[in-house]
DRENDRENPA-177228 format. One record per atom (N, C-alpha, C): residue number from 1; atom name; z negated, x, y negated. Coordinates in pm, 1 decimal. Layout:
BEGIN
zake=NUM	kolgu=CA	Z=Z	X=X	Y=Y $
...
END
This chain:
BEGIN
zake=1	kolgu=N	Z=-11848.1	X=9944.1	Y=-13022.3 $
zake=1	kolgu=CA	Z=-11812.1	X=9807.5	Y=-12990.2 $
zake=1	kolgu=C	Z=-11740.3	X=9805.1	Y=-12855.3 $
zake=2	kolgu=N	Z=-11775.8	X=9712.1	Y=-12772.6 $
zake=2	kolgu=CA	Z=-11717.8	X=9700.2	Y=-12640.0 $
zake=2	kolgu=C	Z=-11573.5	X=9652.8	Y=-12647.3 $
zake=3	kolgu=N	Z=-11492.2	X=9712.7	Y=-12563.4 $
zake=3	kolgu=CA	Z=-11350.6	X=9677.2	Y=-12558.1 $
zake=3	kolgu=C	Z=-11321.2	X=9585.3	Y=-12439.6 $
zake=4	kolgu=N	Z=-11392.7	X=9605.0	Y=-12329.6 $
zake=4	kolgu=CA	Z=-11368.2	X=9524.4	Y=-12210.3 $
zake=4	kolgu=C	Z=-11426.8	X=9384.8	Y=-12227.7 $
zake=5	kolgu=N	Z=-11354.4	X=9283.4	Y=-12187.4 $
zake=5	kolgu=CA	Z=-11407.3	X=9146.9	Y=-12199.0 $
zake=5	kolgu=C	Z=-11517.1	X=9121.7	Y=-12095.5 $
zake=6	kolgu=N	Z=-11625.0	X=9061.6	Y=-12139.6 $
zake=6	kolgu=CA	Z=-11738.1	X=9038.0	Y=-12050.4 $
zake=6	kolgu=C	Z=-11700.9	X=8947.2	Y=-11933.2 $
zake=7	kolgu=N	Z=-11614.5	X=8850.3	Y=-11955.2 $
zake=7	kolgu=CA	Z=-11575.9	X=8759.4	Y=-11846.9 $
zake=7	kolgu=C	Z=-11509.9	X=8835.4	Y=-11732.2 $
zake=8	kolgu=N	Z=-11426.3	X=8933.3	Y=-11765.2 $
zake=8	kolgu=CA	Z=-11360.3	X=9012.5	Y=-11661.3 $
zake=8	kolgu=C	Z=-11461.9	X=9095.9	Y=-11584.0 $
zake=9	kolgu=N	Z=-11557.4	X=9153.2	Y=-11655.5 $
zake=9	kolgu=CA	Z=-11660.1	X=9235.5	Y=-11591.2 $
zake=9	kolgu=C	Z=-11746.6	X=9149.3	Y=-11499.5 $
zake=10	kolgu=N	Z=-11780.9	X=9031.2	Y=-11544.2 $
zake=10	kolgu=CA	Z=-11860.4	X=8939.6	Y=-11461.7 $
zake=10	kolgu=C	Z=-11782.5	X=8900.1	Y=-11336.7 $
zake=11	kolgu=N	Z=-11653.9	X=8871.2	Y=-11350.8 $
zake=11	kolgu=CA	Z=-11570.4	X=8837.7	Y=-11233.9 $
zake=11	kolgu=C	Z=-11568.3	X=8952.3	Y=-11133.2 $
zake=12	kolgu=N	Z=-11555.5	X=9074.9	Y=-11181.5 $
zake=12	kolgu=CA	Z=-11554.4	X=9191.3	Y=-11092.7 $
zake=12	kolgu=C	Z=-11688.7	X=9204.0	Y=-11021.1 $
zake=13	kolgu=N	Z=-11797.5	X=9187.0	Y=-11094.1 $
zake=13	kolgu=CA	Z=-11931.0	X=9195.9	Y=-11033.6 $
zake=13	kolgu=C	Z=-11949.5	X=9089.0	Y=-10926.7 $
zake=14	kolgu=N	Z=-11907.1	X=8967.8	Y=-10955.9 $
zake=14	kolgu=CA	Z=-11920.2	X=8858.0	Y=-10859.4 $
zake=14	kolgu=C	Z=-11830.6	X=8879.7	Y=-10738.1 $
zake=15	kolgu=N	Z=-11713.2	X=8934.5	Y=-10759.3 $
zake=15	kolgu=CA	Z=-11622.2	X=8962.6	Y=-10648.0 $
zake=15	kolgu=C	Z=-11677.8	X=9071.0	Y=-10555.7 $
zake=16	kolgu=N	Z=-11775.1	X=9145.4	Y=-10606.7 $
zake=16	kolgu=CA	Z=-11836.3	X=9252.9	Y=-10528.5 $
zake=16	kolgu=C	Z=-11978.6	X=9220.0	Y=-10485.8 $
zake=17	kolgu=N	Z=-12010.8	X=9092.2	Y=-10482.3 $
zake=17	kolgu=CA	Z=-12136.2	X=9049.2	Y=-10422.5 $
zake=17	kolgu=C	Z=-12244.5	X=8996.5	Y=-10513.7 $
zake=18	kolgu=N	Z=-12230.6	X=9013.2	Y=-10644.6 $
zake=18	kolgu=CA	Z=-12333.4	X=8962.6	Y=-10735.7 $
zake=18	kolgu=C	Z=-12322.3	X=8810.7	Y=-10743.7 $
zake=19	kolgu=N	Z=-12434.2	X=8743.9	Y=-10721.8 $
zake=19	kolgu=CA	Z=-12433.8	X=8598.0	Y=-10731.9 $
zake=19	kolgu=C	Z=-12435.3	X=8554.6	Y=-10877.9 $
zake=20	kolgu=N	Z=-12519.3	X=8621.6	Y=-10955.9 $
zake=20	kolgu=CA	Z=-12528.6	X=8594.2	Y=-11099.0 $
zake=20	kolgu=C	Z=-12540.5	X=8727.4	Y=-11171.3 $
zake=21	kolgu=N	Z=-12493.4	X=8730.7	Y=-11296.6 $
zake=21	kolgu=CA	Z=-12499.4	X=8853.4	Y=-11375.6 $
zake=21	kolgu=C	Z=-12556.6	X=8819.2	Y=-11512.5 $
zake=22	kolgu=N	Z=-12670.0	X=8877.6	Y=-11545.0 $
zake=22	kolgu=CA	Z=-12733.6	X=8852.1	Y=-11673.0 $
zake=22	kolgu=C	Z=-12658.7	X=8918.7	Y=-11786.5 $
zake=23	kolgu=N	Z=-12682.5	X=8871.2	Y=-11907.4 $
zake=23	kolgu=CA	Z=-12611.7	X=8925.6	Y=-12023.2 $
zake=23	kolgu=C	Z=-12646.4	X=9072.3	Y=-12045.8 $
zake=24	kolgu=N	Z=-12772.6	X=9110.0	Y=-12018.7 $
zake=24	kolgu=CA	Z=-12810.4	X=9250.7	Y=-12034.0 $
zake=24	kolgu=C	Z=-12739.3	X=9338.2	Y=-11931.0 $
zake=25	kolgu=N	Z=-12726.5	X=9288.4	Y=-11808.6 $
zake=25	kolgu=CA	Z=-12655.7	X=9361.8	Y=-11704.2 $
zake=25	kolgu=C	Z=-12507.0	X=9371.7	Y=-11737.7 $
zake=26	kolgu=N	Z=-12449.5	X=9266.4	Y=-11791.0 $
zake=26	kolgu=CA	Z=-12308.7	X=9267.2	Y=-11829.5 $
zake=26	kolgu=C	Z=-12283.9	X=9373.9	Y=-11935.5 $
zake=27	kolgu=N	Z=-12373.9	X=9381.2	Y=-12031.4 $
zake=27	kolgu=CA	Z=-12360.7	X=9480.9	Y=-12138.3 $
zake=27	kolgu=C	Z=-12362.8	X=9621.9	Y=-12081.5 $
zake=28	kolgu=N	Z=-12453.3	X=9649.2	Y=-11990.9 $
zake=28	kolgu=CA	Z=-12464.1	X=9782.8	Y=-11931.3 $
zake=28	kolgu=C	Z=-12342.3	X=9812.5	Y=-11843.4 $
zake=29	kolgu=N	Z=-12297.4	X=9713.2	Y=-11767.0 $
zake=29	kolgu=CA	Z=-12177.4	X=9732.2	Y=-11685.1 $
zake=29	kolgu=C	Z=-12056.8	X=9768.4	Y=-11772.2 $
zake=30	kolgu=N	Z=-12042.2	X=9701.1	Y=-11883.6 $
zake=30	kolgu=CA	Z=-11931.7	X=9729.3	Y=-11975.7 $
zake=30	kolgu=C	Z=-11943.6	X=9871.4	Y=-12030.6 $
zake=31	kolgu=N	Z=-12062.7	X=9909.8	Y=-12073.5 $
zake=31	kolgu=CA	Z=-12084.3	X=10044.4	Y=-12127.9 $
zake=31	kolgu=C	Z=-12050.2	X=10150.8	Y=-12025.0 $
zake=32	kolgu=N	Z=-12098.2	X=10132.7	Y=-11901.7 $
zake=32	kolgu=CA	Z=-12074.6	X=10231.0	Y=-11795.2 $
zake=32	kolgu=C	Z=-11927.6	X=10236.2	Y=-11756.4 $
zake=33	kolgu=N	Z=-11862.4	X=10121.9	Y=-11749.9 $
zake=33	kolgu=CA	Z=-11720.3	X=10117.5	Y=-11714.5 $
zake=33	kolgu=C	Z=-11637.0	X=10187.4	Y=-11821.7 $
zake=34	kolgu=N	Z=-11666.6	X=10160.9	Y=-11947.5 $
zake=34	kolgu=CA	Z=-11592.6	X=10224.3	Y=-12056.1 $
zake=34	kolgu=C	Z=-11617.0	X=10374.7	Y=-12059.1 $
zake=35	kolgu=N	Z=-11739.3	X=10415.1	Y=-12030.0 $
zake=35	kolgu=CA	Z=-11772.9	X=10557.2	Y=-12022.7 $
zake=35	kolgu=C	Z=-11692.5	X=10625.2	Y=-11910.4 $
zake=36	kolgu=N	Z=-11687.7	X=10561.0	Y=-11794.5 $
zake=36	kolgu=CA	Z=-11613.6	X=10615.8	Y=-11681.4 $
zake=36	kolgu=C	Z=-11463.9	X=10623.5	Y=-11712.9 $
zake=37	kolgu=N	Z=-11409.3	X=10518.6	Y=-11770.6 $
zake=37	kolgu=CA	Z=-11267.2	X=10517.9	Y=-11806.2 $
zake=37	kolgu=C	Z=-11237.4	X=10630.0	Y=-11906.7 $
zake=38	kolgu=N	Z=-11326.9	X=10650.9	Y=-12000.7 $
zake=38	kolgu=CA	Z=-11309.4	X=10758.9	Y=-12097.7 $
zake=38	kolgu=C	Z=-11307.2	X=10895.5	Y=-12031.0 $
zake=39	kolgu=N	Z=-11402.0	X=10920.0	Y=-11940.0 $
zake=39	kolgu=CA	Z=-11407.1	X=11047.5	Y=-11867.5 $
zake=39	kolgu=C	Z=-11281.9	X=11065.7	Y=-11782.2 $
zake=40	kolgu=N	Z=-11242.7	X=10959.7	Y=-11714.5 $
zake=40	kolgu=CA	Z=-11125.6	X=10963.5	Y=-11628.2 $
zake=40	kolgu=C	Z=-10999.6	X=10993.7	Y=-11709.3 $
zake=41	kolgu=N	Z=-10986.6	X=10931.5	Y=-11824.7 $
zake=41	kolgu=CA	Z=-10870.4	X=10952.9	Y=-11910.3 $
zake=41	kolgu=C	Z=-10866.4	X=11095.5	Y=-11963.6 $
zake=42	kolgu=N	Z=-10980.5	X=11148.5	Y=-12004.7 $
zake=42	kolgu=CA	Z=-10984.8	X=11286.5	Y=-12054.9 $
zake=42	kolgu=C	Z=-10940.1	X=11384.5	Y=-11947.1 $
zake=43	kolgu=N	Z=-10991.7	X=11367.1	Y=-11826.1 $
zake=43	kolgu=CA	Z=-10956.0	X=11456.0	Y=-11715.2 $
zake=43	kolgu=C	Z=-10808.6	X=11439.7	Y=-11678.0 $
zake=44	kolgu=N	Z=-10760.2	X=11317.3	Y=-11672.8 $
zake=44	kolgu=CA	Z=-10620.0	X=11291.9	Y=-11639.2 $
zake=44	kolgu=C	Z=-10527.2	X=11347.9	Y=-11746.7 $
zake=45	kolgu=N	Z=-10568.2	X=11342.6	Y=-11872.0 $
zake=45	kolgu=CA	Z=-10488.6	X=11397.1	Y=-11981.1 $
zake=45	kolgu=C	Z=-10475.2	X=11548.3	Y=-11968.0 $
zake=46	kolgu=N	Z=-10583.0	X=11613.8	Y=-11928.4 $
zake=46	kolgu=CA	Z=-10576.6	X=11759.1	Y=-11904.4 $
zake=46	kolgu=C	Z=-10474.2	X=11790.2	Y=-11795.8 $
zake=47	kolgu=N	Z=-10475.6	X=11712.0	Y=-11689.3 $
zake=47	kolgu=CA	Z=-10382.0	X=11734.2	Y=-11578.8 $
zake=47	kolgu=C	Z=-10237.7	X=11710.4	Y=-11621.3 $
zake=48	kolgu=N	Z=-10213.7	X=11604.4	Y=-11696.0 $
zake=48	kolgu=CA	Z=-10078.7	X=11574.6	Y=-11743.0 $
zake=48	kolgu=C	Z=-10030.2	X=11683.9	Y=-11838.2 $
zake=49	kolgu=N	Z=-10116.3	X=11728.5	Y=-11927.0 $
zake=49	kolgu=CA	Z=-10081.0	X=11834.4	Y=-12021.0 $
zake=49	kolgu=C	Z=-10047.0	X=11962.8	Y=-11945.9 $
zake=50	kolgu=N	Z=-10126.5	X=11995.3	Y=-11846.7 $
zake=50	kolgu=CA	Z=-10101.5	X=12113.8	Y=-11764.7 $
zake=50	kolgu=C	Z=-9964.9	X=12104.6	Y=-11695.7 $
zake=51	kolgu=N	Z=-9925.2	X=11984.0	Y=-11659.7 $
zake=51	kolgu=CA	Z=-9795.2	X=11961.6	Y=-11595.0 $
zake=51	kolgu=C	Z=-9681.4	X=11950.6	Y=-11696.7 $
zake=52	kolgu=N	Z=-9713.0	X=11964.6	Y=-11825.8 $
zake=52	kolgu=CA	Z=-9610.6	X=11959.7	Y=-11929.4 $
zake=52	kolgu=C	Z=-9568.2	X=11819.3	Y=-11968.2 $
zake=53	kolgu=N	Z=-9657.0	X=11722.0	Y=-11944.4 $
zake=53	kolgu=CA	Z=-9625.7	X=11582.7	Y=-11976.3 $
zake=53	kolgu=C	Z=-9725.0	X=11527.0	Y=-12076.7 $
zake=54	kolgu=N	Z=-9680.1	X=11426.4	Y=-12151.0 $
zake=54	kolgu=CA	Z=-9768.7	X=11351.7	Y=-12239.4 $
zake=54	kolgu=C	Z=-9809.1	X=11219.8	Y=-12174.7 $
zake=55	kolgu=N	Z=-9728.1	X=11174.9	Y=-12080.3 $
zake=55	kolgu=CA	Z=-9751.4	X=11046.2	Y=-12015.0 $
zake=55	kolgu=C	Z=-9841.5	X=11063.5	Y=-11893.5 $
zake=56	kolgu=N	Z=-9947.3	X=10983.1	Y=-11887.0 $
zake=56	kolgu=CA	Z=-10032.7	X=10983.4	Y=-11768.7 $
zake=56	kolgu=C	Z=-9961.1	X=10911.2	Y=-11655.4 $
zake=57	kolgu=N	Z=-9971.9	X=10969.0	Y=-11537.1 $
zake=57	kolgu=CA	Z=-9913.4	X=10907.5	Y=-11418.6 $
zake=57	kolgu=C	Z=-10024.0	X=10875.6	Y=-11319.4 $
zake=58	kolgu=N	Z=-9987.9	X=10795.7	Y=-11221.3 $
zake=58	kolgu=CA	Z=-10083.4	X=10757.2	Y=-11117.0 $
zake=58	kolgu=C	Z=-10146.8	X=10880.1	Y=-11053.5 $
zake=59	kolgu=N	Z=-10067.7	X=10981.4	Y=-11028.3 $
zake=59	kolgu=CA	Z=-10118.9	X=11102.8	Y=-10964.0 $
zake=59	kolgu=C	Z=-10224.7	X=11171.7	Y=-11049.7 $
zake=60	kolgu=N	Z=-10209.7	X=11165.4	Y=-11182.2 $
zake=60	kolgu=CA	Z=-10309.6	X=11223.9	Y=-11272.0 $
zake=60	kolgu=C	Z=-10442.2	X=11150.5	Y=-11259.0 $
zake=61	kolgu=N	Z=-10434.2	X=11018.9	Y=-11255.2 $
zake=61	kolgu=CA	Z=-10554.7	X=10937.5	Y=-11243.1 $
zake=61	kolgu=C	Z=-10622.2	X=10962.7	Y=-11108.9 $
zake=62	kolgu=N	Z=-10542.8	X=10965.5	Y=-11001.8 $
zake=62	kolgu=CA	Z=-10598.4	X=10991.1	Y=-10868.3 $
zake=62	kolgu=C	Z=-10669.2	X=11125.6	Y=-10860.6 $
zake=63	kolgu=N	Z=-10603.1	X=11230.2	Y=-10909.3 $
zake=63	kolgu=CA	Z=-10664.6	X=11363.6	Y=-10907.6 $
zake=63	kolgu=C	Z=-10787.6	X=11370.6	Y=-10997.3 $
zake=64	kolgu=N	Z=-10778.6	X=11307.2	Y=-11113.8 $
zake=64	kolgu=CA	Z=-10891.7	X=11306.1	Y=-11206.3 $
zake=64	kolgu=C	Z=-11012.5	X=11237.0	Y=-11145.4 $
zake=65	kolgu=N	Z=-10989.2	X=11127.9	Y=-11074.9 $
zake=65	kolgu=CA	Z=-11102.5	X=11055.1	Y=-11014.5 $
zake=65	kolgu=C	Z=-11168.8	X=11139.3	Y=-10906.9 $
zake=66	kolgu=N	Z=-11092.6	X=11220.8	Y=-10836.5 $
zake=66	kolgu=CA	Z=-11150.4	X=11311.3	Y=-10736.3 $
zake=66	kolgu=C	Z=-11233.3	X=11418.9	Y=-10804.8 $
zake=67	kolgu=N	Z=-11184.0	X=11469.4	Y=-10916.8 $
zake=67	kolgu=CA	Z=-11257.1	X=11574.1	Y=-10989.6 $
zake=67	kolgu=C	Z=-11386.5	X=11521.3	Y=-11049.7 $
zake=68	kolgu=N	Z=-11384.7	X=11400.3	Y=-11098.9 $
zake=68	kolgu=CA	Z=-11503.9	X=11340.7	Y=-11161.5 $
zake=68	kolgu=C	Z=-11610.3	X=11310.2	Y=-11057.3 $
zake=69	kolgu=N	Z=-11569.9	X=11264.6	Y=-10941.1 $
zake=69	kolgu=CA	Z=-11667.0	X=11223.3	Y=-10839.4 $
zake=69	kolgu=C	Z=-11735.3	X=11341.0	Y=-10770.4 $
zake=70	kolgu=N	Z=-11691.4	X=11463.0	Y=-10799.6 $
zake=70	kolgu=CA	Z=-11752.4	X=11582.0	Y=-10736.8 $
zake=70	kolgu=C	Z=-11884.3	X=11615.5	Y=-10800.2 $
END
């Protein structure tokens, strides 16, 4: 079940140049965004754990996003 609200995803798509967003495209955008957030969180959690923390920090997210994009 999708967690992200479709209205927010549509607003983001429109803010980035999409004139209109179909319901099928919205569904896929939500799936891909949630998948990316999940991967990013897993990687950031590894980094925080390695640093001896349970709390994710901005630096964990930044480093994780660099690792994922490689």
